[in-house]
Each structure stands twice: as structure tokens, then as C-alpha cells.
Steps between C-alpha positions, in 0.01 A plus 500: 500500500274607211791691352735200512260261323524671155878517534531128577248411229689708243830343605352149479357559153823647367708211640265234363506659154879463497478132597300397190703297249601676180255404220740343250518175308820314408534254209757338272472440128469125566278526809736280705520727804382330819320686778639413844295751696329834470806694382751215455565305180764267362644430156720204408732544201584130502839373382731722299852450363771684699584841346196491271186695573125459499253782561138559591283813480286597798215742433360720772152649447315754712155347556375785717329829424778725635865538396748277685835640607789258441810567712717262301567159352780307672677174417706287740712196423837473329364310197208733427474834318198718432398781265174683558298762313268554798442873564490658847122549460287222347167635372178293530510220242863576408736206447879498535756228432797370698733250330696270732800308370634184663866434417657241734875523544547182703345155511215452745211687654452876452256713700398862455214739558322764294328775698249759384502764777195723543430771755300273735615148415703285261458204269771233531582237240743231615717382211647152463723335244757224460836540328630199305826427316505427130 
């Protein structure tokens, strides 16, 4: 029994260290991002003419003391595109930029999602916009 205790304790400590949220901060140049939960945000592009685009820059900053491994930046939604200069390893204090473009191709509501995927968790930003005719 005394032999098993250090094994279980070591396993518990290693699992709990993986469960900690990644120490990063997300912002936009206008500060209009809305927190919906611990790792969930939303951004509303508002109304935009069909086949014309509007963009926003999201900055990701490592607020921790250790490097953060980024598995990827992913965009979903047929009216959204993204370009990112985020490296696979974000050093402490380092900032990277992801530009998201909203270009509606039909009239009405458009939904999408931007995801920053890390080793242990992800940050999700739900994207909204409305396409209007000229």
C-alpha cells in the first residue's frame, strides 16, 4: 500500500497540471469582444453589404511564465476567413495576431467560430454578422 500511494499521488499531480487553463489573453483592436464564459467569447461584426468585407484583428498574448504550445488556429463558417501569424510556440509575454474577415455572400444571418487550439484546451470565439443588400 505504501508503494502505491506515491504512484497515485504522482498520477494525480500530473493529471491536474494538464487540466489547468492555458494562460493566454485575447483582445481586439476595438475591445468589443464579449466574454461568454471561461474560454468562450463572441464577436459581432454587425451589418455588412453582401460581397463586401469587414475585418477585425484578434491578438493572443501569453500571460504565463512558460511557453505555450499552439496546435493551430481554425475558422469555421462559410462567410469567414482568417489569417494568423501565431507561431507553434508562444513565448511568455509574446503577442500574435489573427485577422478575421467577414464577407457575407447572401442576405441574412451568418454564424462562424474562431478556435485557438492548445495542447490542453481551446479558446472559442463565436462570430456573428448580418448580410444586407445594397
